C-alpha positions in Angstrom: 297.7 195.1 129.1 296.8 192.6 126.5 297.2 192.9 122.8 294.0 193.9 121.1 292.4 191.5 118.8 293.4 193.7 116.0 297.0 193.2 116.6 299.0 190.2 115.6 299.7 187.9 118.5 303.1 188.2 120.5 306.4 187.0 119.4 307.7 183.8 121.7 310.3 186.3 123.4 307.6 188.6 124.2 305.0 186.1 125.5 307.8 184.6 127.9 308.5 188.0 129.3 304.7 188.2 130.0 304.6 185.0 131.4 307.7 186.1 133.8 306.1 189.0 134.8 303.0 187.2 135.6 304.8 184.5 137.7 306.7 187.6 139.4 303.3 188.7 140.6 302.1 185.4 141.5 305.1 184.8 143.5 304.7 188.2 145.3 301.4 187.3 146.0 302.0 184.2 147.8 305.1 185.7 149.6 303.1 188.7 151.1 300.3 186.1 152.0 302.8 183.7 153.9 303.9 186.9 155.7 300.5 188.0 156.6 300.0 184.5 157.7 303.3 184.1 159.7 302.6 187.7 161.1 299.1 186.9 162.3 299.9 183.3 163.8 302.8 184.8 165.8 300.6 187.8 167.1 297.4 185.9 168.0 298.8 182.7 169.1 301.5 183.8 171.9 300.9 180.8 173.9 301.1 177.9 171.1 303.1 179.5 168.1 305.6 181.9 169.5 308.3 181.3 167.4 308.6 182.1 163.5 309.2 178.4 162.4 305.8 177.2 163.8 304.3 180.4 162.5 306.0 179.6 159.0 304.9 175.9 159.0 301.2 176.8 160.0 300.9 179.8 157.4 302.5 177.5 154.8 300.4 174.5 155.4 297.3 176.5 155.2 298.4 178.5 151.9 299.2 175.1 150.5 295.7 173.7 151.2 296.7 171.4 153.7 295.5 172.7 157.0 297.3 173.8 160.1 300.0 171.8 162.1 299.2 173.3 165.7 295.8 174.0 166.6 295.2 177.6 167.8 294.6 177.7 171.5 293.2 181.3 171.9 290.2 182.7 170.9 292.0 185.4 168.6 294.2 182.4 167.2 291.1 180.6 166.1 289.4 183.4 164.6 292.4 184.3 162.9 293.2 180.8 161.6 289.6 180.7 160.1 289.8 184.0 158.4 293.3 183.2 157.1 292.1 179.8 155.8 289.1 181.5 154.0 291.6 184.0 152.4 294.1 181.1 151.6 291.3 179.7 149.3 290.8 182.7 147.6 294.8 183.2 147.0 294.9 180.0 145.2 292.3 180.8 142.7 293.8 184.4 142.3 297.1 182.9 141.8 295.8 180.3 139.6 294.2 183.0 137.5 297.4 185.4 137.4 299.4 182.1 136.0 296.9 180.8 133.6 295.8 184.2 132.1 298.5 185.1 129.8 298.7 181.5 128.2 294.3 181.2 127.6 294.9 184.8 126.1 297.5 183.8 123.7 295.8 180.6 122.5 292.5 182.3 122.3 294.1 185.3 120.3 296.0 183.2 118.1 293.1 181.0 116.9 291.1 184.1 116.6 294.0 185.7 114.6 294.2 182.7 112.5 290.3 182.6 111.8 290.8 186.2 110.7 293.3 185.5 108.2 291.5 182.7 106.8 288.2 185.1 106.1 290.3 187.7 104.5 
């Protein structure tokens, strides 16, 4: 997926394309996670959160790290909310890694490439 240290660093255009691909993957992970959260709240909270906008706002707030708007009323809803909150924490870490990986790799590769050119 990434170039080996023996290869030259990517051009600006290729690097932009790599960043766009990583951003697309990050967006896909966030949208899928939001869908999982909405479906879970809709399914496990039939009395409290039965319409999609309420399920969306609860899932989005948890995914964004703010916490739920509506407190779950059922045992299933409470268990789902807890597990989804833990999952959301991992999603934040994963999406951060997906977005930062190309830039960090590019900087490190360029530094090592310059060191290699200077040592030749």
